[in-house]
C-alpha positions in Angstrom: 5.2 -24.4 12.5 2.7 -21.7 11.0 5.6 -19.1 11.2 7.5 -20.8 8.4 4.6 -21.2 6.3 4.4 -17.3 5.8 7.6 -17.0 4.1 7.0 -20.0 1.7 3.7 -18.6 1.0 5.0 -15.3 -0.3 7.6 -16.9 -2.3 5.3 -19.4 -3.9 2.7 -16.6 -4.8 5.3 -14.4 -6.4 6.5 -17.5 -8.3 3.1 -18.0 -9.7 2.7 -14.5 -10.5 6.0 -14.3 -12.1 5.5 -17.4 -14.2 2.0 -16.1 -15.5 3.4 -12.8 -16.4 6.6 -14.5 -18.1 4.4 -16.7 -20.3 1.9 -13.8 -21.3 4.9 -11.6 -22.0 6.6 -14.2 -24.0 3.4 -15.1 -25.8 3.0 -11.4 -26.7 6.7 -11.1 -27.7 6.1 -13.8 -30.2 2.9 -12.4 -31.4 4.7 -9.2 -32.3 6.6 -10.9 -34.7 3.7 -12.3 -36.5 1.4 -9.3 -36.5 3.6 -7.1 -38.4 0.9 -4.8 -39.8 -0.5 -4.0 -36.4 2.9 -3.7 -34.9 4.4 -0.7 -37.0 5.5 1.2 -33.9 6.8 -1.7 -31.8 4.1 -1.2 -29.4 3.4 -4.9 -28.8 7.1 -5.6 -28.3 7.4 -2.7 -25.9 4.5 -3.9 -23.9 5.5 -7.5 -23.9 9.1 -6.7 -22.7 7.6 -4.4 -20.0 5.4 -7.3 -18.7 8.4 -9.7 -18.6 10.6 -7.1 -16.9 7.9 -6.4 -14.0 7.4 -10.2 -13.9 11.2 -10.6 -13.2 11.2 -7.8 -10.6 8.1 -9.1 -8.8 9.9 -12.4 -8.6 13.1 -10.9 -7.0 11.1 -8.8 -4.7 8.8 -11.7 -3.6 11.8 -13.8 -3.0 13.4 -11.0 -0.9 10.4 -10.8 1.1 10.0 -14.6 1.7 13.7 -14.7 2.8 13.4 -11.6 5.0 10.3 -13.0 6.6 11.7 -16.4 7.6 14.9 -14.7 8.8 13.1 -12.4 11.0 10.7 -15.0 12.4 13.8 -17.3 13.2 15.6 -14.4 15.0 12.6 -13.8 17.0 12.0 -17.4 18.3 15.6 -17.5 19.7 15.6 -16.6 23.5 
């Protein structure tokens, strides 16, 4: 019963990290349109898109690792 929890914990952790990153990235993206004087070189826009992209990558990688852990432990339990 404990072996199934590991994959779900990895997936849940990456889901939380990705959602926080997407919220922060989206907030910075919206702020980049408001702060026109500060954002002359589109620095804030580039940073916000980088945060959102890395959050999506982290979600995909975490989901893959969670599925891989569950699959490996299921195959190990079979005699």
